[in-house]
N, CA, C and O atoms as CSV, one atom per row, in Angstrom:
chain,resi,resn,atom,element,x,y,z
A,1,MET,N,N,83.749,-61.461,-65.437
A,1,MET,CA,C,83.593,-59.903,-64.562
A,1,MET,C,C,82.691,-60.108,-63.568
A,1,MET,O,O,81.596,-60.610,-63.822
A,2,ALA,N,N,83.039,-59.749,-62.350
A,2,ALA,CA,C,82.929,-59.641,-60.799
A,2,ALA,C,C,81.518,-58.388,-61.361
A,2,ALA,O,O,81.461,-57.463,-62.172
A,3,ARG,N,N,80.577,-59.026,-60.408
A,3,ARG,CA,C,79.242,-57.504,-60.375
A,3,ARG,C,C,79.138,-56.599,-59.464
A,3,ARG,O,O,78.330,-56.621,-58.537
A,4,LEU,N,N,79.988,-55.722,-59.695
A,4,LEU,CA,C,80.053,-54.294,-58.804
A,4,LEU,C,C,79.194,-54.167,-57.642
A,4,LEU,O,O,77.978,-54.275,-57.795
A,5,ARG,N,N,79.935,-53.842,-55.943
A,5,ARG,CA,C,78.367,-53.716,-55.402
A,5,ARG,C,C,79.061,-53.183,-54.537
A,5,ARG,O,O,80.087,-53.657,-54.049
A,6,TYR,N,N,78.236,-51.503,-54.117
A,6,TYR,CA,C,79.220,-50.505,-52.958
A,6,TYR,C,C,78.014,-50.423,-51.345
A,6,TYR,O,O,76.906,-49.897,-51.245
A,7,LEU,N,N,78.621,-50.977,-50.587
A,7,LEU,CA,C,78.074,-51.411,-49.556
A,7,LEU,C,C,77.917,-49.636,-48.708
A,7,LEU,O,O,78.179,-48.473,-49.014
A,8,ASP,N,N,77.347,-50.362,-47.561
A,8,ASP,CA,C,76.872,-49.055,-47.587
A,8,ASP,C,C,76.999,-47.883,-46.778
A,8,ASP,O,O,76.205,-46.965,-46.572
A,9,SER,N,N,78.458,-48.157,-46.253
A,9,SER,CA,C,80.201,-47.806,-45.853
A,9,SER,C,C,80.238,-46.858,-47.330
A,9,SER,O,O,79.950,-45.794,-47.877
A,10,ALA,N,N,80.450,-47.329,-47.373
A,10,ALA,CA,C,81.253,-47.482,-49.261
A,10,ALA,C,C,80.798,-45.979,-49.708
A,10,ALA,O,O,81.617,-45.167,-50.139
A,11,ARG,N,N,79.372,-45.683,-49.557
A,11,ARG,CA,C,78.296,-44.700,-50.265
A,11,ARG,C,C,78.583,-43.437,-49.131
A,11,ARG,O,O,78.141,-42.340,-49.470
A,12,ALA,N,N,79.107,-43.496,-48.155
A,12,ALA,CA,C,79.459,-42.606,-47.061
A,12,ALA,C,C,80.066,-41.724,-47.114
A,12,ALA,O,O,80.008,-40.494,-47.111
A,13,ASP,N,N,81.549,-43.570,-47.241
A,13,ASP,CA,C,82.850,-42.493,-47.447
A,13,ASP,C,C,82.730,-41.632,-48.969
A,13,ASP,O,O,83.256,-40.521,-49.025
A,14,PHE,N,N,82.194,-42.054,-49.894
A,14,PHE,CA,C,82.415,-41.356,-51.393
A,14,PHE,C,C,81.467,-39.702,-50.933
A,14,PHE,O,O,81.931,-38.623,-51.299
A,15,LEU,N,N,80.262,-39.782,-50.185
A,15,LEU,CA,C,79.898,-38.626,-50.111
A,15,LEU,C,C,80.651,-37.587,-49.367
A,15,LEU,O,O,80.680,-36.369,-49.190
A,16,SER,N,N,81.290,-38.771,-48.994
A,16,SER,CA,C,81.636,-37.721,-47.656
A,16,SER,C,C,83.469,-36.914,-48.251
A,16,SER,O,O,83.932,-35.823,-47.919
A,17,ILE,N,N,83.879,-37.619,-48.866
A,17,ILE,CA,C,85.087,-37.188,-50.039
A,17,ILE,C,C,84.369,-36.109,-50.820
A,17,ILE,O,O,84.913,-35.016,-50.977
A,18,LEU,N,N,82.977,-36.412,-51.397
A,18,LEU,CA,C,82.912,-35.074,-52.624
A,18,LEU,C,C,82.763,-34.489,-51.240
A,18,LEU,O,O,83.645,-35.132,-50.671
A,19,ASP,N,N,82.177,-33.599,-50.188
A,19,ASP,CA,C,81.977,-32.860,-49.756
A,19,ASP,C,C,83.392,-32.601,-48.993
A,19,ASP,O,O,83.548,-31.383,-49.069
A,20,TYR,N,N,84.059,-32.939,-48.571
A,20,TYR,CA,C,85.607,-32.313,-48.802
A,20,TYR,C,C,86.152,-31.958,-49.803
A,20,TYR,O,O,86.795,-30.910,-49.731
A,21,VAL,N,N,86.105,-32.645,-51.027
A,21,VAL,CA,C,86.583,-31.733,-51.752
A,21,VAL,C,C,85.991,-30.064,-52.498
A,21,VAL,O,O,86.581,-29.168,-53.101
A,22,TYR,N,N,84.601,-30.267,-52.080
A,22,TYR,CA,C,83.513,-28.848,-52.290
A,22,TYR,C,C,84.230,-28.284,-51.636
A,22,TYR,O,O,84.783,-27.409,-52.302
A,23,ARG,N,N,84.623,-28.303,-50.399
A,23,ARG,CA,C,84.765,-27.502,-49.304
A,23,ARG,C,C,86.560,-27.110,-49.508
A,23,ARG,O,O,87.058,-25.994,-49.361
A,24,GLU,N,N,87.000,-27.885,-49.734
A,24,GLU,CA,C,88.414,-27.483,-50.124
A,24,GLU,C,C,88.153,-26.373,-52.334
A,24,GLU,O,O,88.488,-25.433,-53.056
A,25,SER,N,N,87.717,-27.025,-52.253
A,25,SER,CA,C,88.291,-26.085,-53.632
A,25,SER,C,C,86.671,-25.580,-54.464
A,25,SER,O,O,86.333,-25.530,-55.647
A,26,GLY,N,N,85.892,-25.236,-53.027
A,26,GLY,CA,C,84.294,-24.376,-54.058
A,26,GLY,C,C,83.750,-24.330,-55.194
A,26,GLY,O,O,83.068,-23.537,-55.843
A,27,ASP,N,N,84.537,-26.153,-55.403
A,27,ASP,CA,C,84.090,-26.502,-57.275
A,27,ASP,C,C,82.954,-27.396,-57.708
A,27,ASP,O,O,83.182,-28.093,-58.696
A,28,VAL,N,N,81.573,-27.510,-57.043
A,28,VAL,CA,C,81.646,-28.692,-56.958
A,28,VAL,C,C,81.872,-29.953,-58.084
A,28,VAL,O,O,82.083,-31.119,-57.752
A,29,ALA,N,N,81.748,-29.285,-59.999
A,29,ALA,CA,C,82.395,-29.433,-61.124
A,29,ALA,C,C,83.264,-30.665,-60.001
A,29,ALA,O,O,82.844,-31.631,-59.364
A,30,LEU,N,N,84.741,-29.999,-60.177
A,30,LEU,CA,C,85.497,-30.610,-59.845
A,30,LEU,C,C,86.002,-31.731,-59.081
A,30,LEU,O,O,86.957,-32.489,-59.245
A,31,ALA,N,N,84.394,-31.548,-57.513
A,31,ALA,CA,C,84.470,-32.722,-56.670
A,31,ALA,C,C,83.687,-33.829,-57.278
A,31,ALA,O,O,84.054,-34.918,-56.838
A,32,ARG,N,N,82.672,-33.904,-58.198
A,32,ARG,CA,C,82.000,-34.609,-59.148
A,32,ARG,C,C,82.975,-35.147,-59.599
A,32,ARG,O,O,83.147,-36.338,-59.342
A,33,GLN,N,N,83.919,-34.433,-60.415
A,33,GLN,CA,C,85.004,-36.018,-60.731
A,33,GLN,C,C,86.008,-36.857,-60.910
A,33,GLN,O,O,86.473,-37.672,-61.707
A,34,PHE,N,N,86.238,-36.172,-59.479
A,34,PHE,CA,C,87.016,-36.637,-58.209
A,34,PHE,C,C,86.971,-38.151,-57.958
A,34,PHE,O,O,87.775,-39.083,-57.931
A,35,LEU,N,N,85.386,-37.920,-57.753
A,35,LEU,CA,C,84.400,-39.263,-56.843
A,35,LEU,C,C,84.544,-39.937,-58.133
A,35,LEU,O,O,85.458,-40.759,-58.209
A,36,GLU,N,N,83.439,-39.642,-59.681
A,36,GLU,CA,C,84.411,-40.128,-60.725
A,36,GLU,C,C,85.565,-41.055,-60.511
A,36,GLU,O,O,85.476,-42.278,-60.403
A,37,LYS,N,N,86.598,-40.378,-60.465
A,37,LYS,CA,C,87.697,-41.165,-61.396
A,37,LYS,C,C,87.695,-41.767,-60.002
A,37,LYS,O,O,87.571,-42.986,-60.123
A,38,LEU,N,N,87.759,-41.499,-59.056
A,38,LEU,CA,C,87.379,-43.029,-57.308
A,38,LEU,C,C,86.586,-44.391,-58.811
A,38,LEU,O,O,86.876,-45.159,-59.728
A,39,ARG,N,N,85.718,-43.913,-58.176
A,39,ARG,CA,C,84.284,-45.042,-59.265
A,39,ARG,C,C,84.802,-45.491,-60.351
A,39,ARG,O,O,84.762,-46.677,-60.678
A,40,GLY,N,N,85.249,-44.731,-60.901
A,40,GLY,CA,C,86.175,-45.972,-62.068
A,40,GLY,C,C,87.322,-46.550,-61.787
A,40,GLY,O,O,87.817,-47.316,-62.614
A,41,HIS,N,N,88.021,-46.262,-60.443
A,41,HIS,CA,C,88.513,-47.349,-60.472
A,41,HIS,C,C,88.001,-48.378,-59.699
A,41,HIS,O,O,88.519,-49.490,-59.603
A,42,CYS,N,N,86.996,-48.017,-59.153
A,42,CYS,CA,C,85.911,-49.652,-58.712
A,42,CYS,C,C,86.101,-50.534,-59.620
A,42,CYS,O,O,86.815,-51.518,-59.819
A,43,ARG,N,N,84.724,-49.534,-60.477
A,43,ARG,CA,C,84.548,-50.169,-61.905
A,43,ARG,C,C,86.082,-51.559,-62.708
A,43,ARG,O,O,86.078,-52.789,-62.762
A,44,HIS,N,N,87.060,-50.588,-63.136
A,44,HIS,CA,C,87.809,-51.014,-62.961
A,44,HIS,C,C,88.171,-51.992,-62.750
A,44,HIS,O,O,88.211,-52.901,-63.578
A,45,LEU,N,N,88.639,-52.091,-61.232
A,45,LEU,CA,C,89.188,-53.329,-60.507
A,45,LEU,C,C,87.690,-54.810,-60.403
A,45,LEU,O,O,87.697,-56.038,-60.317
A,46,ALA,N,N,86.363,-53.464,-60.495
A,46,ALA,CA,C,85.450,-55.315,-60.871
A,46,ALA,C,C,85.628,-55.799,-61.571
A,46,ALA,O,O,85.364,-56.982,-61.357
A,47,SER,N,N,86.310,-55.461,-63.301
A,47,SER,CA,C,85.910,-56.224,-64.460
A,47,SER,C,C,87.608,-57.049,-64.432
A,47,SER,O,O,87.695,-58.112,-65.047
A,48,LEU,N,N,88.901,-56.492,-63.695
A,48,LEU,CA,C,89.409,-57.167,-63.863
A,48,LEU,C,C,89.651,-59.117,-63.336
A,48,LEU,O,O,89.264,-59.407,-62.204
A,49,PRO,N,N,90.202,-60.130,-64.123
A,49,PRO,CA,C,90.625,-61.668,-63.448
A,49,PRO,C,C,90.642,-61.179,-62.479
A,49,PRO,O,O,90.908,-60.037,-62.106
A,50,GLY,N,N,90.024,-63.019,-61.498
A,50,GLY,CA,C,90.740,-63.094,-60.553
A,50,GLY,C,C,91.142,-61.686,-59.371
A,50,GLY,O,O,90.394,-60.721,-59.209
A,51,HIS,N,N,92.182,-61.840,-58.812
A,51,HIS,CA,C,91.647,-61.277,-56.857
A,51,HIS,C,C,92.498,-60.249,-57.895
A,51,HIS,O,O,93.121,-60.751,-58.830
A,52,MET,N,N,92.495,-58.970,-57.712
A,52,MET,CA,C,93.239,-58.115,-57.515
A,52,MET,C,C,93.040,-57.235,-56.233
A,52,MET,O,O,91.938,-56.988,-55.744
A,53,GLY,N,N,94.219,-56.801,-55.760
A,53,GLY,CA,C,94.962,-55.805,-55.366
A,53,GLY,C,C,95.360,-56.224,-54.025
A,53,GLY,O,O,94.468,-57.002,-53.688
A,54,ARG,N,N,96.168,-56.143,-53.117
A,54,ARG,CA,C,97.211,-56.476,-51.701
A,54,ARG,C,C,95.875,-56.902,-50.078
A,54,ARG,O,O,95.275,-56.235,-49.235
A,55,PRO,N,N,95.998,-58.269,-50.418
A,55,PRO,CA,C,95.396,-58.867,-49.387
A,55,PRO,C,C,95.949,-57.840,-47.952
A,55,PRO,O,O,97.048,-57.303,-47.819
A,56,ARG,N,N,95.044,-57.819,-47.222
A,56,ARG,CA,C,94.468,-56.787,-46.186
A,56,ARG,C,C,94.158,-57.753,-44.422
A,56,ARG,O,O,93.438,-57.344,-43.510
A,57,PRO,N,N,94.858,-58.875,-44.439
A,57,PRO,CA,C,94.230,-59.862,-43.312
A,57,PRO,C,C,94.724,-59.063,-41.753
A,57,PRO,O,O,94.634,-59.786,-40.762
A,58,GLU,N,N,95.160,-57.817,-41.565
A,58,GLU,CA,C,95.061,-57.345,-40.682
A,58,GLU,C,C,94.091,-56.780,-40.348
A,58,GLU,O,O,93.515,-56.680,-39.265
A,59,LEU,N,N,93.869,-56.316,-41.531
A,59,LEU,CA,C,92.345,-55.703,-40.717
A,59,LEU,C,C,91.349,-56.861,-40.655
A,59,LEU,O,O,91.136,-57.192,-39.489
A,60,ARG,N,N,90.613,-57.643,-41.647
A,60,ARG,CA,C,90.073,-58.183,-42.159
A,60,ARG,C,C,90.440,-59.295,-42.678
A,60,ARG,O,O,91.217,-59.089,-43.610
A,61,PRO,N,N,90.166,-60.736,-42.437
A,61,PRO,CA,C,90.355,-61.783,-43.433
A,61,PRO,C,C,90.448,-61.771,-44.690
A,61,PRO,O,O,91.360,-62.140,-45.430
A,62,ASP,N,N,88.887,-61.075,-45.018
A,62,ASP,CA,C,88.412,-60.689,-47.017
A,62,ASP,C,C,89.093,-59.872,-47.292
A,62,ASP,O,O,89.173,-59.709,-48.509
A,63,VAL,N,N,89.805,-59.075,-46.566
A,63,VAL,CA,C,89.581,-57.686,-46.896
A,63,VAL,C,C,91.070,-57.548,-48.367
A,63,VAL,O,O,91.947,-58.342,-48.709
A,64,ARG,N,N,90.781,-56.482,-48.738
A,64,ARG,CA,C,92.049,-56.107,-50.055
A,64,ARG,C,C,92.258,-54.481,-49.795
A,64,ARG,O,O,91.951,-53.721,-48.876
A,65,SER,N,N,92.908,-54.338,-51.017
A,65,SER,CA,C,92.939,-52.671,-51.192
A,65,SER,C,C,94.255,-52.410,-51.937
A,65,SER,O,O,95.386,-52.865,-52.107
A,66,VAL,N,N,93.343,-51.294,-52.320
A,66,VAL,CA,C,94.494,-50.638,-53.841
A,66,VAL,C,C,94.701,-49.348,-53.432
A,66,VAL,O,O,93.827,-49.004,-52.636
A,67,ALA,N,N,95.277,-48.744,-53.594
A,67,ALA,CA,C,95.867,-47.265,-53.473
A,67,ALA,C,C,95.436,-46.658,-55.050
A,67,ALA,O,O,96.059,-46.923,-56.078
A,68,VAL,N,N,94.131,-45.720,-54.956
A,68,VAL,CA,C,94.093,-44.288,-55.941
A,68,VAL,C,C,94.984,-43.124,-55.505
A,68,VAL,O,O,94.992,-43.226,-54.279
A,69,GLY,N,N,95.563,-42.318,-55.763
A,69,GLY,CA,C,96.489,-41.498,-54.861
A,69,GLY,C,C,96.615,-41.367,-54.344
A,69,GLY,O,O,97.614,-41.993,-53.991
A,70,SER,N,N,95.957,-40.275,-53.049
A,70,SER,CA,C,95.518,-40.581,-51.841
A,70,SER,C,C,94.689,-41.425,-50.685
A,70,SER,O,O,94.936,-41.481,-49.480
A,71,TYR,N,N,93.878,-41.914,-51.255
A,71,TYR,CA,C,93.307,-42.906,-51.122
A,71,TYR,C,C,93.485,-44.768,-51.037
A,71,TYR,O,O,94.314,-45.561,-51.485
A,72,VAL,N,N,92.462,-44.869,-50.370
A,72,VAL,CA,C,92.590,-46.063,-50.320
A,72,VAL,C,C,91.228,-46.687,-50.747
A,72,VAL,O,O,90.234,-46.022,-50.454
A,73,ILE,N,N,91.007,-48.072,-51.508
A,73,ILE,CA,C,89.823,-48.427,-51.808
A,73,ILE,C,C,89.782,-49.436,-50.793
A,73,ILE,O,O,90.942,-49.819,-50.949
A,74,PHE,N,N,89.305,-50.224,-49.796
A,74,PHE,CA,C,88.887,-51.039,-49.382
A,74,PHE,C,C,88.098,-52.226,-50.485
A,74,PHE,O,O,87.440,-51.590,-51.309
A,75,PHE,N,N,87.994,-53.649,-50.704
A,75,PHE,CA,C,87.505,-54.355,-50.740
A,75,PHE,C,C,87.132,-55.673,-50.921
A,75,PHE,O,O,88.071,-56.300,-51.412
A,76,ARG,N,N,86.501,-56.114,-50.799
A,76,ARG,CA,C,86.521,-58.617,-51.298
A,76,ARG,C,C,85.623,-58.401,-51.611
A,76,ARG,O,O,84.823,-57.480,-51.446
A,77,TYR,N,N,85.691,-59.875,-52.477
A,77,TYR,CA,C,85.285,-60.345,-53.801
A,77,TYR,C,C,84.153,-61.162,-52.576
A,77,TYR,O,O,84.455,-61.058,-51.387
A,78,VAL,N,N,82.965,-61.896,-52.946
A,78,VAL,CA,C,81.632,-62.139,-52.196
A,78,VAL,C,C,81.248,-63.085,-53.344
A,78,VAL,O,O,80.403,-62.604,-54.100
A,79,GLY,N,N,81.646,-64.231,-53.625
A,79,GLY,CA,C,80.761,-64.941,-55.212
A,79,GLY,C,C,80.726,-64.082,-55.995
A,79,GLY,O,O,81.523,-63.154,-55.858
A,80,ASP,N,N,80.217,-64.081,-56.595
A,80,ASP,CA,C,79.913,-63.021,-58.070
A,80,ASP,C,C,80.182,-61.618,-57.797
A,80,ASP,O,O,80.274,-60.842,-58.748
A,81,ASP,N,N,80.312,-61.224,-56.651
A,81,ASP,CA,C,79.915,-60.014,-56.432
A,81,ASP,C,C,81.892,-58.772,-56.004
A,81,ASP,O,O,82.730,-59.349,-55.311
A,82,PHE,N,N,82.152,-57.637,-56.399
A,82,PHE,CA,C,83.093,-57.534,-55.964
A,82,PHE,C,C,82.396,-55.991,-55.184
A,82,PHE,O,O,81.845,-54.929,-55.475
A,83,GLN,N,N,82.898,-56.800,-54.014
A,83,GLN,CA,C,81.616,-55.520,-52.651
A,83,GLN,C,C,83.289,-53.511,-51.984
A,83,GLN,O,O,84.112,-53.067,-51.183
A,84,VAL,N,N,82.619,-53.353,-53.090
A,84,VAL,CA,C,83.199,-51.691,-51.817
A,84,VAL,C,C,83.105,-51.578,-50.934
A,84,VAL,O,O,81.954,-51.305,-50.593
A,85,ILE,N,N,84.204,-51.678,-49.755
A,85,ILE,CA,C,83.884,-51.851,-48.175
A,85,ILE,C,C,83.966,-50.734,-47.777
A,85,ILE,O,O,83.284,-50.370,-46.819
A,86,ASN,N,N,84.915,-49.815,-48.479
A,86,ASN,CA,C,85.273,-48.433,-47.987
A,86,ASN,C,C,86.436,-47.980,-48.717
A,86,ASN,O,O,87.364,-48.741,-48.990
A,87,VAL,N,N,86.397,-46.253,-49.174
A,87,VAL,CA,C,87.213,-45.459,-50.041
A,87,VAL,C,C,86.968,-44.366,-49.311
A,87,VAL,O,O,86.051,-43.555,-49.180
A,88,LEU,N,N,88.596,-44.667,-48.639
A,88,LEU,CA,C,89.110,-43.795,-47.278
A,88,LEU,C,C,90.960,-43.326,-47.630
A,88,LEU,O,O,91.896,-43.902,-48.185
A,89,GLU,N,N,90.771,-42.002,-46.958
A,89,GLU,CA,C,92.198,-41.117,-47.328
A,89,GLU,C,C,93.131,-41.732,-46.728
A,89,GLU,O,O,93.302,-41.513,-45.529
A,90,GLY,N,N,93.942,-42.635,-47.416
A,90,GLY,CA,C,96.099,-43.193,-46.813
A,90,GLY,C,C,96.037,-42.469,-45.791
A,90,GLY,O,O,95.974,-43.328,-44.912
A,91,HIS,N,N,95.994,-40.900,-44.965
A,91,HIS,CA,C,96.458,-40.937,-43.902
A,91,HIS,C,C,95.998,-41.108,-43.031
A,91,HIS,O,O,96.651,-41.043,-41.990
A,92,ARG,N,N,95.106,-41.308,-43.023
A,92,ARG,CA,C,93.489,-41.574,-41.630
A,92,ARG,C,C,94.574,-43.225,-41.083
A,92,ARG,O,O,95.237,-44.012,-41.759
A,93,ASP,N,N,94.314,-43.154,-39.749
A,93,ASP,CA,C,95.094,-44.484,-39.139
A,93,ASP,C,C,93.854,-45.866,-39.694
A,93,ASP,O,O,92.798,-46.232,-39.178
A,94,ILE,N,N,94.380,-46.208,-40.589
A,94,ILE,CA,C,93.386,-47.391,-40.410
A,94,ILE,C,C,93.074,-48.614,-40.070
A,94,ILE,O,O,92.166,-49.384,-40.382
A,95,ASP,N,N,94.312,-48.677,-39.125
A,95,ASP,CA,C,93.735,-50.095,-38.214
A,95,ASP,C,C,92.729,-49.775,-37.506
A,95,ASP,O,O,91.888,-50.658,-37.334
A,96,ALA,N,N,92.500,-48.417,-36.875
A,96,ALA,CA,C,91.639,-47.924,-35.266
A,96,ALA,C,C,90.498,-48.168,-36.476
A,96,ALA,O,O,89.691,-49.095,-36.544
A,97,TYR,N,N,90.602,-47.538,-37.002
A,97,TYR,CA,C,89.210,-47.703,-38.747
A,97,TYR,C,C,88.736,-49.034,-38.540
A,97,TYR,O,O,87.517,-49.204,-38.573
A,98,PHE,N,N,89.306,-49.770,-38.383
A,98,PHE,CA,C,88.728,-51.100,-38.934
A,98,PHE,C,C,88.904,-51.576,-37.196
A,98,PHE,O,O,88.456,-52.675,-36.872
A,99,GLY,N,N,89.489,-50.799,-36.270
A,99,GLY,CA,C,88.776,-52.048,-35.767
A,99,GLY,C,C,89.665,-51.958,-35.016
A,99,GLY,O,O,89.320,-51.492,-33.931
A,100,LYS,N,N,91.111,-52.302,-35.143
A,100,LYS,CA,C,92.499,-52.818,-34.859
A,100,LYS,C,C,93.701,-52.458,-33.861
A,100,LYS,O,O,94.890,-52.708,-34.063
A,101,THR,N,N,93.301,-51.997,-33.053
A,101,THR,CA,C,93.972,-51.304,-32.004
A,101,THR,C,C,95.287,-52.024,-30.835
A,101,THR,O,O,95.107,-52.729,-29.842
A,102,GLU,N,N,96.543,-51.528,-31.414
A,102,GLU,CA,C,97.002,-52.872,-30.362
A,102,GLU,C,C,97.802,-51.660,-29.160
A,102,GLU,O,O,98.340,-52.074,-28.133
């Protein structure tokens, strides 16, 4: 099992998601529950053998992703670490976010 690590960028995304769900729902418990669901998916991915997710070489050579509802978890494997890079809402311009504009 890989060691799960959240990069600062992913931690910032989680705070933004928590804030967004709270503002939209007005329910802090619901916002925390949703965030825990996303973090649970990250834990599950880290626990699986091999390399999971879809390779995303168009973003960066080492990035992979998995969709969870309307969100996308971006991660990479580095040695024994499963590093969560970002957790973004799927309707965002992902290419632009990762600096890939054509």
